[in-house]
C-alpha positions in Angstrom: 17.6 -0.6 6.8 21.3 -0.7 5.5 23.1 2.5 5.3 23.6 2.0 1.6 19.9 2.3 0.9 19.5 5.3 3.0 22.4 7.2 1.2 21.3 6.1 -2.3 19.0 9.0 -3.2 17.7 7.4 -6.4 16.8 4.0 -4.6 13.1 3.7 -3.4 13.0 -0.1 -2.9 13.0 0.1 0.7 9.6 1.7 1.0 7.8 -1.1 -0.2 8.5 -2.9 3.1 6.0 -0.9 4.9 4.2 1.2 2.3 1.0 1.7 4.1 2.6 2.7 7.3 4.9 5.1 5.4 1.7 6.5 3.6 -0.2 7.1 6.6 2.8 8.6 8.7 3.6 10.6 5.6 0.0 12.1 5.4 0.1 12.7 9.4 3.5 14.5 9.1 2.4 16.5 5.9 -0.8 17.5 7.6 0.8 18.6 10.7 3.3 20.7 8.5 0.4 22.1 6.6 -1.3 23.0 9.8 1.6 25.0 10.7 1.9 26.6 7.4 -1.7 27.4 7.5 -1.2 29.1 10.9 1.7 31.1 9.6 -0.1 32.0 6.3 -3.2 33.0 8.1 -1.2 35.4 10.2 0.2 36.8 7.1 -2.9 37.1 5.6 -4.7 38.9 8.6 -2.0 41.1 9.2 -0.9 42.1 5.6 -4.7 42.9 5.0 -4.6 45.3 7.7 -1.4 47.0 6.7 -1.9 47.2 3.1 -4.9 48.4 0.8 -6.9 46.4 -1.7 -5.0 48.2 -4.4 -1.9 46.9 -3.2 -3.1 43.4 -3.3 -4.8 44.1 -6.6 -1.7 45.2 -8.3 0.4 42.2 -7.2 -2.6 40.1 -8.2 -2.6 41.5 -11.8 1.1 40.0 -12.3 0.5 36.8 -10.4 -2.6 36.2 -12.5 -0.3 36.1 -15.6 2.7 34.6 -14.0 0.7 31.7 -12.6 -0.4 30.7 -16.0 3.4 29.6 -16.6 4.2 28.6 -13.1 3.7 24.9 -14.2 6.5 25.2 -16.8 9.1 26.0 -14.1 10.5 22.5 -14.4 8.2 21.2 -17.4 6.7 18.6 -15.1 10.0 16.7 -15.0 9.8 16.3 -11.1 6.5 14.2 -11.6 8.6 12.2 -14.1 11.2 11.4 -11.4 8.5 10.6 -8.7 6.4 8.3 -11.0 9.0 6.3 -12.8 9.6 2.9 -11.1 13.4 2.9 -12.0 15.5 5.7 -12.6 19.4 6.3 -12.8 21.9 9.1 -12.2 22.2 10.0 -15.9 18.4 10.4 -16.2 17.9 12.5 -13.3 21.1 15.0 -14.2 19.5 15.4 -17.7 16.0 16.0 -16.0 17.7 18.6 -13.7 19.6 20.5 -16.5 16.5 20.6 -18.7 14.4 22.0 -15.9 17.1 24.7 -15.2 16.9 25.6 -18.9 13.4 25.9 -19.0 13.2 27.9 -15.6 15.9 30.5 -17.1 13.9 30.7 -20.3 10.7 31.4 -18.5 12.3 34.0 -16.3 13.8 35.8 -19.2 10.4 35.6 -21.3 8.4 37.1 -18.3 10.9 39.7 -17.6 10.4 40.8 -21.4 6.8 41.0 -20.8 6.9 43.5 -17.9 6.5 46.6 -20.3 3.5 45.0 -22.0 1.9 44.2 -18.6 2.5 47.7 -17.2 0.8 49.2 -20.6 -2.1 46.5 -20.6 -3.2 47.2 -17.1 -2.3 51.0 -17.3 -0.2 50.6 -14.2 3.5 51.6 -14.4 4.5 50.0 -11.0 3.8 46.6 -12.7 7.1 46.9 -14.6 9.3 46.4 -11.4 6.9 44.0 -9.8 7.0 41.7 -12.9 10.7 41.8 -13.3 11.3 40.6 -9.5 8.6 38.1 -9.7 10.1 36.5 -12.8 12.9 35.1 -10.7 10.5 32.6 -9.0 10.8 30.6 -12.2 14.6 30.1 -12.1 14.5 29.4 -8.3 11.6 26.9 -8.6 13.5 24.9 -11.5 16.7 24.8 -9.2 14.9 22.9 -6.5 12.6 20.7 -8.6 14.8 17.5 -8.9 16.1 17.6 -5.2 12.4 17.9 -4.0 11.3 15.2 -6.3 14.0 12.8 -4.9 12.8 13.4 -1.3 9.2 12.8 -2.3 10.5 9.6 -4.3 12.1 8.3 -1.0 8.9 9.4 0.9 11.0 11.6 3.0 8.0 13.8 4.3 9.7 14.7 7.4 12.4 16.4 5.6 10.0 18.1 3.3 7.9 19.2 6.3 10.9 20.9 7.8 11.7 22.6 4.5 8.3 24.1 4.0 7.8 25.3 7.8 11.3 26.9 7.7 10.4 28.8 4.6 7.0 30.2 6.0 8.9 30.9 9.2 11.4 33.1 7.4 8.9 34.5 4.7 6.0 35.4 6.8 8.0 37.7 9.4 9.8 39.3 6.7 7.0 40.3 4.6 5.1 41.7 7.7 8.0 43.7 8.8 8.4 45.2 5.3 4.6 46.1 5.1 4.9 47.7 8.8 7.7 49.8 7.6 5.9 51.1 4.8 7.1 49.1 1.8 3.6 48.6 0.3 3.2 46.1 -2.3 6.9 45.0 -2.1 5.9 43.1 0.9 3.6 40.8 -1.1 6.2 40.5 -3.8 8.8 39.4 -1.0 6.4 36.6 0.2 6.6 34.3 -2.9 10.3 35.2 -3.4 11.3 33.8 0.0 8.9 30.9 0.0 10.7 29.7 -3.3 14.3 30.6 -2.4 14.4 29.1 1.1 13.2 25.6 0.1 15.5 25.6 -2.7 18.5 26.2 -0.5 17.3 23.6 2.0 16.5 20.9 -0.5 20.2 20.9 -1.7 21.3 20.6 1.8 18.9 17.6 2.4 19.5 15.3 -0.5 22.5 13.4 -1.0 22.5 13.9 -4.8 24.6 16.3 -7.2 23.9 16.4 -10.9 26.5 15.1 -13.3 27.3 16.6 -16.6 24.5 16.1 -19.3 25.1 13.4 -21.7 23.0 12.7 -24.8 21.5 9.4 -25.4 20.3 8.5 -22.0 17.8 5.6 -21.9 14.3 6.5 -21.5 14.9 10.2 -21.1 12.5 10.8 -24.1 9.6 9.0 -22.5 10.3 10.8 -19.2 10.4 14.3 -20.9 7.3 13.7 -22.8 5.4 12.5 -19.7 6.6 15.6 -17.8 5.7 17.9 -20.7 2.2 16.6 -20.8 2.1 17.1 -16.9 3.5 20.6 -17.5 0.9 21.5 -20.1 -1.9 20.1 -17.8 -0.9 22.2 -15.1 -0.7 25.2 -17.2 -4.3 24.7 -18.3 -5.3 24.1 -14.8 -3.6 27.5 -13.8 -5.3 29.2 -16.6 -8.7 28.0 -15.3 -7.7 29.5 -11.9 -6.2 32.7 -13.2 -8.3 33.9 -16.1 -10.9 35.2 -13.8 -8.5 37.5 -11.8 -7.0 38.7 -15.2 -10.4 39.5 -16.6 -11.5 41.3 -13.5 -8.4 43.3 -13.4 -8.8 44.2 -17.1 -12.5 45.0 -16.8 -12.8 46.4 -13.3 -9.5 47.5 -12.2 -7.2 47.0 -9.1 -9.6 47.6 -6.3 -12.5 45.0 -7.4 -9.8 42.6 -8.2 -8.2 43.1 -4.6 -11.5 42.2 -3.0 -12.1 39.2 -5.5 -8.3 38.0 -4.9 -8.7 38.2 -1.2 -11.8 36.2 -1.2 -10.4 33.7 -3.6 -7.0 33.3 -1.7 -8.6 33.1 1.6 -10.7 30.1 0.3 -7.8 28.6 -1.3 -5.8 28.8 1.9 -7.6 25.8 3.5 -8.1 23.9 -0.1 -4.3 24.0 -0.6 -3.4 23.0 2.9 -5.5 20.0 2.3 -4.7 19.2 -1.4 -0.9 19.6 -1.2 -0.1 17.3 1.6 -2.7 14.8 0.2 -1.2 15.2 -3.4 2.5 14.8 -2.2 1.6 11.5 -0.4 -0.9 10.2 -2.9 1.1 10.5 -6.0 4.0 8.8 -4.4 2.0 6.2 -2.9 -0.3 5.5 -6.0 2.6 5.3 -8.2 3.8 2.3 -6.5 0.4 0.6 -6.6 -0.3 1.2 -10.1 -0.1 -2.5 -10.9 -2.4 -3.5 -8.1 -5.9 -2.6 -9.1 -7.8 -3.3 -5.8 -5.2 -2.0 -3.5 -5.1 1.3 -5.9 -8.9 1.7 -5.6 -9.2 1.3 -1.8 -6.3 3.8 -1.2 -7.9 6.2 -3.2 -11.4 5.9 -1.7 -9.9 6.0 1.7 -7.9 9.1 1.1 -11.0 10.9 -0.4 -13.0 9.8 2.5 -10.4 11.1 5.1 -10.1 14.4 3.2 -13.8 15.1 3.1 -14.2 14.2 6.8 -11.7 17.2 7.4 -12.8 19.7 4.8 -16.7 19.2 4.8 -17.4 20.6 8.3 -14.7 23.3 7.5 -16.2 24.4 4.4 -19.8 24.2 5.8 -18.7 26.6 8.7 -17.1 29.0 6.2 -20.3 29.1 4.2 -22.5 29.9 7.3 -20.2 32.6 9.0 -18.4 34.0 5.7 -19.1 37.6 6.3 -18.1 37.1 10.1 -14.8 35.7 9.2 -13.9 38.1 6.5 -14.5 41.2 8.8 -12.8 39.5 11.7 -9.8 38.4 10.0 -9.2 41.1 7.3 -11.1 44.2 8.8 -14.3 45.9 7.9 -12.8 47.5 4.8 -12.9 43.9 3.1 -16.7 43.4 3.9 -17.7 43.5 0.3 -15.4 40.4 -0.3 -17.8 38.3 1.8 -20.4 37.5 -0.7 -17.7 36.3 -3.2 -16.1 34.4 -0.5 -19.6 32.5 0.4 -20.1 31.9 -3.4 -16.6 30.4 -3.8 -17.1 28.2 -0.8 -19.8 26.3 -2.9 -17.3 24.9 -5.2 -14.4 24.2 -2.5 -15.0 20.4 -2.2 -15.3 20.2 -6.1 -11.7 21.6 -6.2 -10.4 19.0 -3.8 -12.1 16.1 -6.0 -10.8 17.9 -9.3 -7.2 17.8 -7.5 -7.7 14.1 -6.6 -8.2 13.3 -10.3 -4.7 14.7 -11.2 -3.3 12.2 -8.6 -5.0 9.2 -10.5 -3.7 10.4 -14.0 -0.2 11.3 -12.9 0.4 8.2 -10.8 -0.8 5.9 -13.4 1.5 7.5 -16.2 -1.5 8.9 -18.1 -0.5 12.6 -18.4 -1.7 12.5 -21.8 -5.2 11.8 -21.0 -5.1 14.4 -18.1 -4.1 17.1 -20.6 -7.0 16.2 -23.1 -9.5 16.3 -20.2 -8.3 19.8 -19.1 -8.1 21.0 -22.5 -11.8 19.9 -23.0 -12.9 21.6 -19.6 -10.8 24.9 -20.0 -13.1 26.7 -22.7 -16.0 25.8 -20.5 -14.5 27.3 -17.4 -13.3 30.4 -19.4 -16.6 31.1 -21.0 -18.2 30.7 -17.5 -16.1 33.7 -16.2 -16.6 35.7 -19.6 -20.4 35.4 -19.3 -20.4 36.7 -15.5 -17.9 39.5 -16.0 -20.1 42.3 -17.0 -22.4 41.7 -14.1 -19.7 42.0 -11.4 -17.3 40.0 -9.3 -20.0 38.0 -7.4 -21.4 36.8 -10.7 -17.9 35.6 -12.0 -17.5 33.8 -8.8 -21.0 32.1 -9.3 -20.8 31.2 -12.9 -17.2 29.7 -12.3 -18.4 27.7 -9.3 -21.5 26.3 -11.0 -19.5 25.5 -14.3 -17.1 23.4 -12.0 -19.8 21.5 -10.2 -21.5 20.7 -13.4 -18.7 19.0 -15.2 -16.9 17.3 -12.2 -18.7 14.1 -12.5 -17.5 13.7 -16.2 -14.0 14.3 -15.2 -14.3 11.8 -12.4 -15.7 9.3 -14.8 -13.0 9.8 -17.1 -10.2 9.5 -14.5 -11.8 6.2 -13.3 -11.5 4.5 -16.5 -9.1 1.5 -16.4 -9.6 1.1 -12.5 -12.3 -0.4 -10.4 -13.3 2.9 -9.1 -16.8 4.1 -9.9 -18.8 7.3 -9.3 -21.1 4.9 -6.9 -18.2 3.7 -5.0 -16.9 7.4 -4.5 -20.4 8.7 -3.6 -20.4 5.8 -0.9 -17.3 7.2 0.5 -18.3 10.8 0.5 -22.0 10.3 1.5 -21.6 10.5 5.2 -19.2 13.5 5.8 -20.9 15.4 3.0 -24.5 14.8 4.4 -23.4 15.8 8.0 -21.8 19.0 6.4 -25.1 20.0 4.9 -27.1 19.1 8.2 -24.8 21.4 10.1 -25.1 24.3 7.6 -28.9 23.9 8.1 -28.8 23.7 11.9 -26.5 26.6 12.3 -28.5 28.8 10.0 -31.6 28.1 12.0 -29.8 28.7 15.3 -28.5 32.0 14.1 -32.0 33.0 12.8 -33.8 32.1 16.2 -31.1 33.7 18.5 -30.2 36.6 16.4 -26.8 37.3 18.3 -25.4 40.9 17.5 -21.7 40.6 18.1 -19.4 38.9 15.6 -17.9 36.6 18.1 -21.2 35.5 19.4 -22.6 34.7 15.9 -19.3 32.8 15.2 -19.9 30.9 18.5 -23.6 30.0 17.8 -22.6 28.7 14.2 -19.7 26.5 15.6 -22.0 25.2 18.5 -24.7 24.4 15.7 -22.1 22.2 13.7 -20.8 20.7 17.0 -24.4 19.6 18.0 -25.0 18.0 14.7 -21.6 16.0 14.8 -22.1 15.1 18.5 -25.7 13.6 17.7 -24.0 11.8 14.5 -21.8 9.7 17.0 -25.0 7.5 17.7 -25.5 6.8 14.1 -24.2 3.3 12.9 -22.6 4.5 9.8 -20.6 7.2 11.4 -19.6 4.8 14.3 -18.3 2.5 11.6 -16.3 5.0 10.0 -14.7 6.2 13.4 -13.7 2.6 14.1 -12.0 2.3 10.8 -10.0 5.4 11.6 -9.0 3.9 15.0 -8.0 0.6 13.0 -5.9 2.6 10.6 -4.2 4.4 13.6 -3.7 0.9 15.2 -2.1 -0.3 12.1 0.4 2.7 12.0 1.7 1.9 15.5 2.0 -1.8 14.6 3.6 -1.1 11.4 6.3 0.9 13.5 7.1 -2.0 15.8 7.0 -4.9 13.3 8.7 -3.9 10.3 12.3 -5.2 10.1 15.2 -3.6 8.5 16.0 -4.7 5.2 18.7 -7.5 5.0 
C-alpha cells in the first residue's frame, strides 16, 4: 500500500482491495477490544456497587436519563455522514467538524441551564452540580466526532480499539479510587467524563487530519447535514425509548427504586453494548461500501446476525436462568431486589440486538429519513407501555417494555428489509439454530437446578453452566450445527488467506 494512501485521512479506496478480510479482522479486533472493555466495566460495576448506595446510583441516573435523550445530538449525526458517503473532501469534513462543535457547545449550555429545573423537578438539590458537570460531555463528544469518523471510514479498527481500551483503563481506576475515598456519587460522574475526554485526546493524536477554516458553499454539505440530522433525530428518539422508563420511575417512585432498576438495566445493557457497539462500527462501514451490491449486502448482514446470535443467545439464556445468583454475587445482597427486573429485561435482550441491526441497514444505505419515521412510529408505543406499567412497580415497567419491543420488532425488521433481498424467512433461518439451542439450554439448566437443588450460589451457577454446556456439547452431533461450525472455520481460513494474498496497491 503506498504511503500516500496511508497518510490521506479522507481516502478509503484502499479498503476495497480486501473488504471481506478487513471486515472480519475489524470484527475480531473490535470484539477483543470490547471484551477488555467489558472486563474493566464489569470490575467497575461490581466494585462501585459495593462502595456506593442505590441512592447514589439513582441520583446520577436521574440526570443521565435526561441528558441521554440529547446525547445523539452531540454531533448532529454528522460522523455517520462522513462514514456513509462514498466521496468526501477536506472542505466538507471541516464544515461538518465546526458544525459538530457548535452543536456540542449549544447542548452543553442548554443542559447547564436546565440544572436548576432538574434539581427542583426531582426534589434533589445535589442534581444541580451533577447536571452542570455532566453537561460537558456534549462538548467533549462533539470535538472527537469527526476524527473518530475518519478512523472508522478507513477501517482503522486497531487504532479505535487502543483508544477505547485506554479510556477504560484510565476512567475505571479513577472512579473506583474516588468511591473508595468517599467521593460518593461523584465517582459515577467522573466515569463518563473520562470515558469521553480520553478518546477525544487520543483521536486527534491518531488521525492525520486538521480542520480548515469553514467556508460557505461547499458542495454536497447540505445533503450531508440533512442525512446527519435525520440520524441524530433517530438516535434521539431511540434514546428517548431507552431513557423514559428511568425518568418515569425516578419521578414516580424516587431514587432508591430507580437505583435498583438502573443497575438491573445497565448490567443487562453491558453485554448488549459490548456486542452491538463493535458489530455496528464494522457493519455500518462495511455495508456502506456494499450498498450497491444487493446479494453481498444481504449475505454480509445474515452472517453478521448469525454470528451475533451464536455469541449472545447462550449468554442471555444463562443470564435468564441465573439472574438472582449473578446479581447477588456481583453486586451484593443489598441488590437482590433488582434480580426480578434483570430477569424480565433479559427476555428482550436479543430483540435489542436485532433492533440495533436495523439501524445499520438504514444508515449504511443512506435511508436516515426512513429510520426516523420508523422510530417516530414505535416511540409512542414504547412510552405508553412504560406508563401503563408504572403504577404497578418497576418489575411491571420492565415487563411492559420488553413485551412491547418483541411485539413490534417483526414489523420494524420488515420495513428495514424493503429494497433488499432480505426477508424475515431468511433472517429466521439464520437465527433458528442459535436461538433454539439457547432455549434448550434454559430448559435443561432449569430442570437440573430443580432436580439437584444446590444451596450455595457458586454451585447453582456451576449447575446452570453445566446444563448449557451439555446441550451445546450434544448439539455438535447435529448436521445443522456442524455445518455452521464448518462455515465459521472457512471464514477464519479466508481471513488467514486474505492476509497472505492481498497485494499492495500499485
